[in-house]
C-alpha positions in Angstrom: 198.9 55.1 33.9 198.7 58.7 35.1 202.1 58.4 36.1 203.5 57.4 32.9 201.8 60.0 31.3 203.2 62.7 33.7 206.4 61.4 33.1 206.1 61.6 29.4 204.9 65.3 29.6 207.7 66.1 32.1 210.4 65.0 29.3 209.0 66.6 26.7 208.6 70.2 27.8 211.8 69.8 29.6 213.3 69.8 26.6 211.0 72.0 24.8 211.5 75.1 27.2 215.5 75.1 27.0 216.8 73.4 23.7 220.1 75.1 23.9 220.8 72.9 27.1 221.9 70.3 24.4 222.4 66.5 24.8 223.7 66.5 28.5 220.4 68.1 29.8 218.1 65.6 27.4 220.4 62.4 28.8 219.5 64.1 32.4 215.9 64.1 31.8 215.8 60.5 30.4 217.5 59.3 33.6 214.7 61.4 35.8 212.1 59.6 33.5 213.2 56.0 33.6 212.9 55.9 37.4 209.6 57.3 37.1 208.5 54.7 34.4 209.9 52.1 37.0 208.0 53.1 39.8 204.6 53.2 37.8 205.6 49.7 36.7 205.8 48.6 40.1 202.4 50.1 41.1 200.7 48.3 38.6 202.6 45.2 39.3 201.6 45.5 43.0 197.8 45.9 42.0 197.1 42.0 42.5 198.7 41.9 45.9 196.7 44.9 46.9 193.1 43.3 45.6 194.4 39.7 47.5 195.4 41.7 50.4 191.6 43.0 51.0 190.9 39.4 52.2 194.1 38.8 54.4 195.6 40.2 57.5 195.3 44.0 58.2 199.5 43.9 58.4 199.9 43.1 54.8 197.0 45.6 53.8 199.3 48.7 55.9 202.3 47.2 53.9 200.6 47.6 50.7 199.4 51.4 51.6 202.5 52.1 52.6 204.5 51.1 49.9 202.0 52.7 47.3 202.1 56.0 49.2 205.7 55.7 49.0 206.0 55.0 45.3 203.6 57.8 44.4 205.2 60.5 46.5 208.6 59.7 45.0 207.6 59.4 41.6 206.2 63.0 42.2 209.2 64.2 43.7 211.7 62.8 40.7 209.4 64.3 38.1 210.7 68.0 38.9 214.3 66.4 40.7 217.4 67.5 38.4 220.2 66.5 40.4 221.9 62.9 39.7 222.5 62.0 43.6 219.2 62.9 44.7 217.5 61.0 42.1 219.6 58.0 43.2 219.1 58.5 47.0 215.0 58.8 46.4 215.5 55.4 44.3 217.4 54.0 47.5 214.8 54.7 50.3 212.1 52.8 47.8 214.6 50.1 47.6 215.0 49.8 51.5 211.1 49.6 51.9 211.0 47.0 49.0 213.5 45.4 50.8 212.1 45.0 54.2 209.0 43.8 52.3 210.8 41.1 50.7 212.0 39.8 54.1 208.7 39.9 55.6 207.2 38.3 52.5 209.6 35.4 52.8 209.1 35.2 56.5 205.0 34.9 56.0 205.4 32.5 53.2 204.1 34.8 50.5 206.7 34.0 48.0 205.2 35.0 45.0 204.9 38.6 46.2 208.6 38.4 47.6 209.5 37.3 43.8 207.9 40.0 42.0 209.1 42.7 44.5 212.8 41.5 44.2 212.3 41.6 40.4 211.2 45.0 40.6 213.9 45.7 42.7 216.8 44.9 40.2 215.2 47.4 37.8 215.1 50.0 40.3 218.6 49.4 41.5 220.2 49.3 38.0 218.0 52.2 36.3 217.4 54.3 39.1 220.3 53.9 41.5 223.3 52.9 39.3 222.7 54.9 36.5 222.3 57.9 38.3 225.7 57.3 40.4 227.3 56.5 37.2 226.7 59.9 36.0 227.3 61.5 39.2 230.7 59.5 39.5 231.6 60.9 35.7 231.2 64.5 37.5 232.7 63.6 40.8 236.0 65.1 40.5 234.3 68.6 39.7 231.5 68.2 41.8 233.2 67.2 45.2 230.5 65.2 45.8 232.6 61.7 46.2 231.6 61.0 50.0 227.7 61.3 48.9 228.4 59.2 46.1 230.4 56.7 48.0 227.5 56.7 51.1 224.5 56.3 48.9 226.3 52.8 47.1 227.4 51.7 50.6 223.8 51.7 52.1 222.2 50.2 48.9 224.9 47.2 48.7 224.3 46.6 52.3 220.5 46.3 51.6 221.1 44.0 48.7 223.6 41.8 50.8 220.6 41.5 53.4 218.4 39.5 51.1 221.0 36.9 50.0 220.3 34.5 52.3 216.9 34.3 51.5 218.0 32.0 48.8 219.8 29.6 50.4 217.3 28.8 53.2 213.7 27.7 53.6 211.4 28.8 52.4 213.0 30.9 50.0 214.8 28.3 48.9 212.0 26.5 47.7 211.0 29.2 45.2 212.8 29.1 42.0 211.1 32.3 41.0 212.5 34.1 44.0 216.0 32.7 43.5 215.9 34.0 40.1 214.9 37.4 41.4 217.4 37.5 43.9 220.2 36.5 41.5 219.1 39.9 39.8 219.3 41.8 42.8 222.9 40.6 43.4 223.8 41.4 39.5 222.2 45.0 40.0 224.3 45.0 43.3 227.5 44.4 41.2 226.4 47.3 38.7 226.3 49.6 41.3 229.9 48.9 42.5 230.8 49.2 38.8 229.4 52.6 38.5 231.8 53.8 41.3 234.8 52.9 38.9 236.2 56.2 37.8 236.0 56.4 34.0 
């Protein structure tokens, strides 16, 4: 809850401090806040898995602690970040960690955890990566940052592609929720490719 409250306060203060910045600044602030809300949601979603991990192996506890640490630090960083590509890249780094956890969870038969993480990945890919890339792409000619945009997009789509096979072979293929979640990741991948189409 504290992360959500901090995100809300940040949005209001930024708009009120500079009312002359207009709609473009308000839109930029909204894209900053949306990933923070997503990261806070992921944290909340991890709570039952963290509690369960206390009675399981040490490796799982380490994964939980690592993921939670990255989520908190990324959320705090995004609160003051005004650059579209920096926001997209921050979300990409979280996605990379989550993708690695999804693969380990499937390998260890933790399919509920894998499905939950993949579902959150879809949201972060769509609202954290694709949305910010779309904004950056719209200004690419003026900014001269097309190479940076392409690099982030390539890295993220590669991560998505690494998960596709998990739904096609056991044990992942035996979990309808995981298959649905991975379908969502694929849809988010497509939205990232579409974000690179010049307006």
